[in-house]
ROGU-436472 format. One record per residue (C-alpha): residue in three letters; x, y, z. Coordinates in steps of 0.05 Angstrom, whole numbers, plus 32768, in hexadecimal, padded with zeros to 4 digits. Example, Ala and Ser with C-alpha at 12.3 -4.5 7.8 and 13.67 -1.06 7.14 Angstrom:
<sites>
+-----+------+------+------+
!   r !   px !   py !   pz !
+-----+------+------+------+
! Ala ! 80F6 ! 7FA6 ! 809C !
! Ser ! 8111 ! 7FEB ! 808F !
+-----+------+------+------+
</sites>
This chain:
<sites>
+-----+------+------+------+
!   r !   px !   py !   pz !
+-----+------+------+------+
! Met ! 7E8E ! 802D ! 7FE0 !
! Ala ! 7E62 ! 8007 ! 8011 !
! Asp ! 7E8F ! 7FCB ! 8013 !
! Tyr ! 7EB8 ! 7FB9 ! 8050 !
! Ile ! 7EF0 ! 7F8C ! 8069 !
! Thr ! 7F05 ! 7F7D ! 80B1 !
! Val ! 7F4D ! 7F8C ! 80C5 !
! Ala ! 7F65 ! 7F7F ! 810C !
! Gly ! 7F1E ! 7F7C ! 8124 !
! Lys ! 7F0A ! 7FBE ! 8103 !
! Lys ! 7ED7 ! 7FC6 ! 80CC !
! Leu ! 7EF8 ! 7FEF ! 8094 !
! Arg ! 7ED7 ! 800A ! 8055 !
! Lys ! 7EF6 ! 7FFA ! 8012 !
! Gly ! 7F05 ! 802F ! 7FDF !
! Tyr ! 7F19 ! 8033 ! 7F96 !
! Thr ! 7F5B ! 8042 ! 7F74 !
! Thr ! 7F73 ! 807C ! 7F4A !
! Gly ! 7F70 ! 804B ! 7F10 !
! Ser ! 7F25 ! 8040 ! 7F1B !
! Cys ! 7F1B ! 808B ! 7F1F !
! Ala ! 7F40 ! 8096 ! 7EDD !
! Ala ! 7F19 ! 805F ! 7EBA !
! Ala ! 7ED6 ! 8078 ! 7ED4 !
! Ala ! 7EE4 ! 80C1 ! 7EC2 !
! Ser ! 7EFC ! 80AC ! 7E7C !
! Lys ! 7EBE ! 8083 ! 7E6F !
! Ala ! 7E91 ! 80BA ! 7E89 !
! Ala ! 7EB2 ! 80EE ! 7E5D !
! Ala ! 7EAB ! 80C1 ! 7E21 !
! Val ! 7E61 ! 80B4 ! 7E2E !
! Met ! 7E54 ! 80FF ! 7E38 !
! Tyr ! 7E77 ! 8113 ! 7DF8 !
! Leu ! 7E55 ! 80DD ! 7DCE !
! Ser ! 7E10 ! 80E8 ! 7DEB !
! Gly ! 7E12 ! 8132 ! 7DF9 !
! Asn ! 7DF5 ! 8126 ! 7E3E !
! Ile ! 7E14 ! 8137 ! 7E82 !
! Leu ! 7E1E ! 80FA ! 7EB0 !
! Glu ! 7E18 ! 80FA ! 7EFB !
! Lys ! 7E30 ! 80B2 ! 7F04 !
! Val ! 7E57 ! 807E ! 7EDD !
! Asp ! 7E63 ! 8034 ! 7EE8 !
! Ile ! 7EA1 ! 800B ! 7ED9 !
! Asn ! 7EB9 ! 7FC4 ! 7EE4 !
! Thr ! 7EF8 ! 7FB8 ! 7F0D !
! Pro ! 7F2B ! 7F80 ! 7F0A !
! Ala ! 7F14 ! 7F6C ! 7F50 !
! Gly ! 7ED0 ! 7F59 ! 7F32 !
! Ile ! 7EAD ! 7F92 ! 7F57 !
! Arg ! 7E82 ! 7FC1 ! 7F2D !
! Leu ! 7E88 ! 800A ! 7F42 !
! Glu ! 7E56 ! 8042 ! 7F39 !
! Leu ! 7E7B ! 8083 ! 7F44 !
! Ala ! 7E64 ! 80CB ! 7F47 !
! Val ! 7E79 ! 80F9 ! 7F0E !
! Tyr ! 7E90 ! 8141 ! 7F1C !
! Asp ! 7EA5 ! 817E ! 7EF3 !
! Ala ! 7E80 ! 8165 ! 7EB5 !
! Leu ! 7E8E ! 818E ! 7E77 !
! Ile ! 7E7B ! 8183 ! 7E2E !
! Lys ! 7E9C ! 81AC ! 7DF6 !
! Asp ! 7E9C ! 81A7 ! 7DAA !
! Ser ! 7EDD ! 817F ! 7DA7 !
! Tyr ! 7EDF ! 815D ! 7DEB !
! Ala ! 7EBD ! 814A ! 7E2C !
! Glu ! 7EDC ! 814A ! 7E71 !
! Cys ! 7ECA ! 8136 ! 7EB8 !
! Ser ! 7EE8 ! 811F ! 7EF9 !
! Val ! 7EE0 ! 80E7 ! 7F2C !
! Val ! 7EF5 ! 80F0 ! 7F74 !
! Lys ! 7F27 ! 80BD ! 7F90 !
! Asp ! 7F0C ! 809A ! 7FCE !
! Gly ! 7F3C ! 806B ! 7FF2 !
! Gly ! 7F08 ! 8055 ! 8024 !
! Asp ! 7F25 ! 804D ! 806A !
! Asp ! 7F6B ! 8043 ! 8050 !
! Pro ! 7F9C ! 807B ! 8064 !
! Asp ! 7FA4 ! 808F ! 801B !
! Val ! 7FC0 ! 80D5 ! 800D !
! Thr ! 7FA0 ! 80D5 ! 7FC8 !
! Thr ! 7F59 ! 80D1 ! 7FE5 !
! Gly ! 7F32 ! 810F ! 7FD2 !
! Leu ! 7F59 ! 811E ! 7F92 !
! Lys ! 7F31 ! 812A ! 7F53 !
! Ile ! 7F47 ! 80FE ! 7F18 !
! Phe ! 7F34 ! 8123 ! 7ED9 !
! Ser ! 7F2D ! 8105 ! 7E94 !
! Arg ! 7F24 ! 8129 ! 7E52 !
! Phe ! 7F08 ! 8101 ! 7E16 !
! Arg ! 7F14 ! 8112 ! 7DCD !
! Leu ! 7EF7 ! 80E7 ! 7D95 !
! Thr ! 7F27 ! 80D0 ! 7D5E !
! Thr ! 7F25 ! 80A1 ! 7D23 !
! Gly ! 7F49 ! 8060 ! 7D19 !
! Gly ! 7F32 ! 803A ! 7D57 !
! Arg ! 7F70 ! 8048 ! 7D82 !
! Ile ! 7F6A ! 8060 ! 7DCA !
! Glu ! 7FA4 ! 808A ! 7DE2 !
! Val ! 7FAC ! 809E ! 7E2B !
! Lys ! 7FD4 ! 80DC ! 7E3D !
! Ala ! 7FE7 ! 80FC ! 7E80 !
! Gly ! 7FE3 ! 8144 ! 7E95 !
! Glu ! 7FE8 ! 816D ! 7ED5 !
! Gly ! 7FF4 ! 8147 ! 7F15 !
! Ile ! 8006 ! 8103 ! 7EF7 !
! Gly ! 804E ! 80EE ! 7F00 !
! Met ! 8081 ! 80DB ! 7ECC !
! Val ! 80AE ! 809D ! 7ED4 !
! Thr ! 80F7 ! 80B1 ! 7ED4 !
! Leu ! 8119 ! 8070 ! 7EE9 !
! Pro ! 8119 ! 8029 ! 7ECE !
! Gly ! 80FE ! 7FEF ! 7EF6 !
! Leu ! 80B5 ! 8002 ! 7EFE !
! Lys ! 8077 ! 7FE6 ! 7EDB !
! Val ! 8077 ! 8022 ! 7EAC !
! Glu ! 80B1 ! 8032 ! 7E7E !
! Lys ! 80DF ! 806B ! 7E8D !
! Gly ! 80C7 ! 80AC ! 7E6C !
! Lys ! 807D ! 809A ! 7E6D !
! Pro ! 8044 ! 80B2 ! 7E9A !
! Ala ! 803B ! 808B ! 7EDB !
! Ile ! 7FFC ! 8068 ! 7EC5 !
! Asn ! 8004 ! 801F ! 7ED8 !
! Pro ! 7FF1 ! 7FE6 ! 7EA8 !
! Val ! 7FB1 ! 7FD0 ! 7ECB !
! Pro ! 7F92 ! 8017 ! 7ECF !
! Met ! 7FA8 ! 8022 ! 7E87 !
! Lys ! 7F82 ! 7FE4 ! 7E72 !
! Met ! 7F45 ! 7FF8 ! 7E9C !
! Ile ! 7F43 ! 803D ! 7E7B !
! Lys ! 7F47 ! 8022 ! 7E35 !
! Glu ! 7F13 ! 7FEB ! 7E42 !
! Ala ! 7EE2 ! 801C ! 7E63 !
! Val ! 7EE7 ! 804D ! 7E29 !
! Ser ! 7EE5 ! 8017 ! 7DF3 !
! Gln ! 7EA2 ! 7FFF ! 7E0E !
! Val ! 7E80 ! 803F ! 7DF9 !
! Leu ! 7EA6 ! 8052 ! 7DBA !
! Pro ! 7E84 ! 804D ! 7D76 !
! Glu ! 7EA2 ! 8018 ! 7D48 !
! Gly ! 7EE1 ! 802F ! 7D25 !
! Lys ! 7EEA ! 806B ! 7D52 !
! Gly ! 7F23 ! 8079 ! 7D83 !
! Ala ! 7F32 ! 80AB ! 7DB9 !
! Val ! 7F67 ! 80D4 ! 7DDB !
! Ile ! 7F5F ! 80D3 ! 7E26 !
! Thr ! 7F84 ! 8108 ! 7E4E !
! Leu ! 7F88 ! 80FF ! 7E9A !
! Arg ! 7F9A ! 8134 ! 7ECD !
! Val ! 7F99 ! 8138 ! 7F19 !
! Pro ! 7F99 ! 817F ! 7F36 !
! Gly ! 7FC3 ! 817F ! 7F76 !
! Gly ! 7FE3 ! 813D ! 7F63 !
! Glu ! 802A ! 8158 ! 7F61 !
! Glu ! 8027 ! 8170 ! 7FAA !
! Val ! 8005 ! 8131 ! 7FC4 !
! Ala ! 8038 ! 8105 ! 7FA0 !
! Lys ! 806E ! 8120 ! 7FCF !
! Lys ! 804C ! 80F9 ! 8007 !
! Thr ! 804F ! 80B7 ! 7FE0 !
! Tyr ! 8087 ! 8088 ! 7FCB !
! Asn ! 808A ! 80A9 ! 7F86 !
! Pro ! 80C7 ! 80D6 ! 7F92 !
! Lys ! 80EF ! 809A ! 7FAA !
! Leu ! 80D8 ! 8071 ! 7F6E !
! Gly ! 80EE ! 80A7 ! 7F3D !
! Ile ! 80A7 ! 80BC ! 7F2B !
! Thr ! 80A6 ! 8108 ! 7F25 !
! Gly ! 8071 ! 813D ! 7F1D !
! Gly ! 8034 ! 811A ! 7F3A !
! Ile ! 8011 ! 80DC ! 7F52 !
! Ser ! 800B ! 8099 ! 7F30 !
! Ile ! 7FCC ! 807C ! 7F12 !
! Ile ! 7FCE ! 8038 ! 7F33 !
! Gly ! 7FA7 ! 7FFC ! 7F4C !
! Thr ! 7FAA ! 7FB2 ! 7F39 !
! Lys ! 7F62 ! 7FA2 ! 7F4F !
! Gly ! 7F40 ! 7FE6 ! 7F4A !
! Ile ! 7F2C ! 7FE0 ! 7F93 !
! Val ! 7F51 ! 7FFB ! 7FD0 !
! Glu ! 7F51 ! 7FCB ! 800A !
! Pro ! 7F62 ! 7FF2 ! 804A !
! Met ! 7FA5 ! 7FE1 ! 806A !
! Ser ! 7FB5 ! 7FB1 ! 8031 !
! Glu ! 7FF9 ! 7F8F ! 803C !
! Asp ! 7FFB ! 7F79 ! 7FF3 !
! Ala ! 7FF7 ! 7FC1 ! 7FD9 !
! Trp ! 802C ! 7FD7 ! 800B !
! Lys ! 805B ! 7F9E ! 7FF9 !
! Glu ! 8053 ! 7FAB ! 7FAF !
! Thr ! 8066 ! 7FF4 ! 7FB8 !
! Ile ! 80A5 ! 7FE9 ! 7FE2 !
! Ala ! 80BC ! 7FB0 ! 7FB5 !
! Leu ! 80BD ! 7FE1 ! 7F7B !
! Glu ! 80F6 ! 8005 ! 7F9D !
! Leu ! 8122 ! 7FC8 ! 7F93 !
! Asn ! 8112 ! 7FC9 ! 7F49 !
! Val ! 8125 ! 8012 ! 7F45 !
! Leu ! 8168 ! 8006 ! 7F68 !
! Lys ! 8178 ! 7FCC ! 7F3B !
! Gly ! 8165 ! 7FF6 ! 7EFF !
! Lys ! 819A ! 8028 ! 7F15 !
! Gly ! 81CE ! 7FF0 ! 7F18 !
! Ile ! 81CF ! 7FF1 ! 7F64 !
! Asn ! 81DA ! 7FAD ! 7F85 !
! Ser ! 81DD ! 7FC1 ! 7FCF !
! Cys ! 81A8 ! 7FE2 ! 7FFB !
! Val ! 8192 ! 7FEC ! 8042 !
! Phe ! 8152 ! 7FCE ! 805F !
! Val ! 8134 ! 7FF4 ! 809A !
! Phe ! 80F2 ! 7FEB ! 80BD !
! Gly ! 80DA ! 8033 ! 80BE !
! Asn ! 80EC ! 807D ! 80C3 !
! Tyr ! 811B ! 8075 ! 80FE !
! Gly ! 8143 ! 8042 ! 80D8 !
! Glu ! 8146 ! 806E ! 809B !
! Asp ! 8160 ! 80A9 ! 80C3 !
! Phe ! 8193 ! 807D ! 80E7 !
! Ala ! 81AE ! 805F ! 80A6 !
! Ala ! 81B2 ! 80A4 ! 8085 !
! Asn ! 81CC ! 80CD ! 80BF !
! Ser ! 81F6 ! 809B ! 80E7 !
! Leu ! 820F ! 806D ! 80B0 !
! Gly ! 8212 ! 80A1 ! 8078 !
! Ile ! 81E8 ! 8078 ! 8046 !
! Gln ! 81C5 ! 809D ! 800E !
! Arg ! 817A ! 809D ! 8019 !
! Asp ! 816A ! 8083 ! 7FD4 !
! Arg ! 818C ! 8042 ! 7FE8 !
! Ile ! 8163 ! 803A ! 8028 !
! Ile ! 8122 ! 8013 ! 8024 !
! Lys ! 80EE ! 8013 ! 805C !
! Ile ! 80D5 ! 7FCC ! 805D !
! Ser ! 80A3 ! 7FD1 ! 8097 !
! Asn ! 8097 ! 7F8B ! 80B3 !
! Phe ! 80A3 ! 7F66 ! 8071 !
! Val ! 80E9 ! 7F4B ! 807C !
! Gly ! 80E0 ! 7F08 ! 8059 !
! Phe ! 80B8 ! 7F25 ! 801F !
! Met ! 80ED ! 7F59 ! 8011 !
! Leu ! 8126 ! 7F28 ! 8016 !
! Asp ! 8103 ! 7EFD ! 7FE3 !
! Lys ! 80F9 ! 7F39 ! 7FB5 !
! Ala ! 8141 ! 7F4E ! 7FBE !
! Ala ! 8159 ! 7F09 ! 7FAA !
! Tyr ! 812A ! 7F09 ! 7F6E !
! Cys ! 8141 ! 7F4E ! 7F57 !
! Gly ! 818A ! 7F3A ! 7F5C !
! Ile ! 819D ! 7F68 ! 7F97 !
! Glu ! 81DF ! 7F4C ! 7FB1 !
! Asn ! 81E8 ! 7F6F ! 7FF5 !
! Ile ! 81B7 ! 7F86 ! 802A !
! Leu ! 81C5 ! 7FAB ! 806A !
! Leu ! 818D ! 7FA0 ! 809C !
! Ala ! 8189 ! 7FD8 ! 80D0 !
! Gly ! 8159 ! 7FD9 ! 810A !
! His ! 8147 ! 7FDE ! 8154 !
! Pro ! 814C ! 7FA1 ! 8181 !
! Gly ! 8100 ! 7F99 ! 8181 !
! Lys ! 80FF ! 7F87 ! 8137 !
! Leu ! 8142 ! 7F66 ! 812E !
! Val ! 813A ! 7F36 ! 8168 !
! Lys ! 80FE ! 7F18 ! 8144 !
! Val ! 8126 ! 7F0D ! 8105 !
! Ala ! 815D ! 7EED ! 812F !
! Gly ! 8128 ! 7EBC ! 8146 !
! Gly ! 8114 ! 7EAB ! 80FE !
! Ile ! 80D7 ! 7ED9 ! 80FB !
! Phe ! 80D4 ! 7EFB ! 80B6 !
! His ! 8093 ! 7F21 ! 80BF !
! Thr ! 809E ! 7F4D ! 80FB !
! His ! 8059 ! 7F69 ! 810A !
! Ser ! 8046 ! 7F58 ! 8152 !
! Arg ! 8004 ! 7F3A ! 813C !
! Val ! 802A ! 7F07 ! 8112 !
! Ala ! 805F ! 7EF4 ! 8144 !
! Asp ! 807B ! 7F12 ! 8184 !
! Ala ! 80B0 ! 7EEA ! 81A9 !
! Arg ! 80DF ! 7F24 ! 81B7 !
! Met ! 80E9 ! 7F17 ! 8201 !
! Glu ! 80EE ! 7ECC ! 81F9 !
! Ile ! 8125 ! 7ED5 ! 81C4 !
! Leu ! 814A ! 7F0A ! 81EC !
! Ala ! 8147 ! 7EDD ! 8229 !
! Ala ! 8163 ! 7EA2 ! 8202 !
! Tyr ! 819E ! 7ECC ! 81EA !
! Ala ! 81A9 ! 7EE8 ! 822F !
! Gly ! 81A9 ! 7EA1 ! 824B !
! Ser ! 81DD ! 7E8D ! 8218 !
! Glu ! 8209 ! 7EC4 ! 8234 !
! Gly ! 8202 ! 7EAB ! 827B !
! Ala ! 81C9 ! 7ED5 ! 8296 !
! Ser ! 81AC ! 7EBD ! 82D8 !
! Lys ! 8166 ! 7EA1 ! 82E1 !
! Glu ! 8151 ! 7EE2 ! 8303 !
! Val ! 816B ! 7F0C ! 82C9 !
! Leu ! 8148 ! 7EE0 ! 8296 !
! His ! 8107 ! 7EE8 ! 82BD !
! Arg ! 810F ! 7F34 ! 82BC !
! Ile ! 811A ! 7F33 ! 8270 !
! Leu ! 80DF ! 7F05 ! 8264 !
! Thr ! 80B1 ! 7F32 ! 828C !
! Ser ! 80C9 ! 7F73 ! 826B !
! Lys ! 8093 ! 7F9B ! 8249 !
! Thr ! 80BF ! 7FB7 ! 8212 !
! Thr ! 8101 ! 7FA6 ! 81F0 !
! Gly ! 811C ! 7FE8 ! 820C !
! Glu ! 810F ! 7FCF ! 8252 !
! Ala ! 812F ! 7F8C ! 8242 !
! Ala ! 816B ! 7FAF ! 8221 !
! Ala ! 8176 ! 7FD7 ! 8261 !
! Ile ! 817A ! 7F96 ! 8288 !
! Ile ! 81AB ! 7F79 ! 8255 !
! Asp ! 81D6 ! 7FB7 ! 8259 !
! Gly ! 81D4 ! 7FB8 ! 82A5 !
! Glu ! 81E9 ! 7F70 ! 82AA !
! Asp ! 8222 ! 7F7B ! 8278 !
! Leu ! 8204 ! 7F49 ! 8246 !
! Lys ! 8213 ! 7F73 ! 8209 !
! Lys ! 822C ! 7F37 ! 81E3 !
! Val ! 81E2 ! 7F28 ! 81DB !
! Tyr ! 81DE ! 7F5E ! 81A6 !
! Lys ! 8218 ! 7F40 ! 8181 !
! Arg ! 81F7 ! 7EFB ! 8180 !
! Ile ! 81B4 ! 7F19 ! 8169 !
! Val ! 81D4 ! 7F42 ! 8131 !
! Glu ! 81FF ! 7F0A ! 8116 !
! Asn ! 81C4 ! 7EDA ! 8118 !
! Val ! 8198 ! 7F0B ! 80F3 !
! Ser ! 81CC ! 7F0F ! 80BB !
! Ala ! 81D2 ! 7EC3 ! 80B8 !
! Arg ! 8186 ! 7EB9 ! 80B9 !
! Cys ! 817C ! 7EEA ! 8080 !
! Phe ! 81B4 ! 7ECC ! 8056 !
! Asp ! 8196 ! 7E87 ! 8060 !
! Tyr ! 8150 ! 7EA1 ! 8051 !
! Thr ! 8167 ! 7EB5 ! 800B !
! Tyr ! 818C ! 7E73 ! 8002 !
! Gly ! 81CD ! 7E99 ! 8001 !
! Lys ! 81B9 ! 7EC7 ! 7FC8 !
! Val ! 81BC ! 7F08 ! 7FF1 !
! Phe ! 81F8 ! 7F1A ! 801C !
! Thr ! 81DB ! 7F3A ! 805B !
! Gly ! 81F9 ! 7F63 ! 8093 !
! Thr ! 81D5 ! 7F80 ! 80D0 !
! Val ! 81DB ! 7FBC ! 80FE !
! Met ! 81B2 ! 7FC5 ! 813E !
! Phe ! 81A8 ! 800A ! 815C !
! Asn ! 8180 ! 8026 ! 8196 !
! Glu ! 8151 ! 8061 ! 81A1 !
! Glu ! 818D ! 8090 ! 81A8 !
! Asn ! 81A8 ! 8078 ! 8165 !
! Arg ! 81E2 ! 8057 ! 8189 !
! Ile ! 81FC ! 8019 ! 8166 !
! Leu ! 81F3 ! 7FDD ! 8193 !
! Tyr ! 8217 ! 7FAF ! 8163 !
! Met ! 822A ! 7FAE ! 811A !
! Asp ! 8246 ! 7F6F ! 80FB !
! Glu ! 8281 ! 7F6D ! 80CB !
! Lys ! 8253 ! 7F5C ! 8091 !
! Ala ! 822D ! 7F9D ! 809D !
! Arg ! 826E ! 7FC5 ! 80A0 !
! Arg ! 8283 ! 7FA7 ! 805E !
! Ile ! 8241 ! 7FB9 ! 803C !
! Val ! 8244 ! 8001 ! 8058 !
! Arg ! 828B ! 8009 ! 803D !
! Glu ! 8277 ! 7FF1 ! 7FF8 !
! Met ! 823A ! 801E ! 7FF6 !
! Lys ! 8264 ! 805B ! 8008 !
! Lys ! 8296 ! 804F ! 7FD0 !
+-----+------+------+------+
</sites>
């Protein structure tokens, strides 16, 4: 695609989803079978209102079917599915019904709570609609089709995605709500991690752990003994995930993180990316002041370059009650954020995985999750 967006001052090229690839390959295969002619390109409409013209590869026409592929291009997004070939095989049928099947490299849904029912191929509703609409545009009146999709290499690539944690086995998902990939899209990221809550709720699980990234996941699993399938990496989206948890009916959340993230939440910041808000030193200084820190110590904290440097000052001045204040305020802030719908406990740990403070609410949630 020659379409761009600007993110953090960088010009990034847009791409197109696996759903767009599947729709384009299906339409191309249908046109080839019905016309008897090999296609080099095919065009489709997307829900985003952008019309795509995509290259067609591996074109093949036989007596009973036609097949081809379209290569996934995620643009400048760090998308592990970029470069995969999405194949579609078209067979003409009677009766006017279009059936979509999944073959090699496309995952199967094994858990409830996702957009696709348990036991069915991981082809999301929007791509399914795109495929059927693209094929119906070229079908003769009264005719139907069987479309079979496959993605060579999809099973291996899927191991690098959220699919294993979502209970999608055997391959990638055919996804996309707009048909277009916007690089570094927060909306797409949020949608994916929010699905983990649905999966947990579908298992009948009402308690989980929110962590900010890989370090938090390892800490919760190795130091607290929490099963990894109950740990969700929320990135910077604290408020969004709290809202989703309340909506899904999750009752208990343990929030685990380093001081650099948790101090922001203690200050009422529920999107923790530094470009959105960064008052770490100011909040740390305020808590240190409440514990009796001198003006000179407050100045040193305020001028610290990192929370690690500030934490060393706090430890050296024996102001460790600061951690207790921060942790307890994080739990209170999160509970208030959900209007009392989600019981929240907090644990703060440092780079050595040493617990700086863990409130009683967190201890209670850990005990219940270990039962």
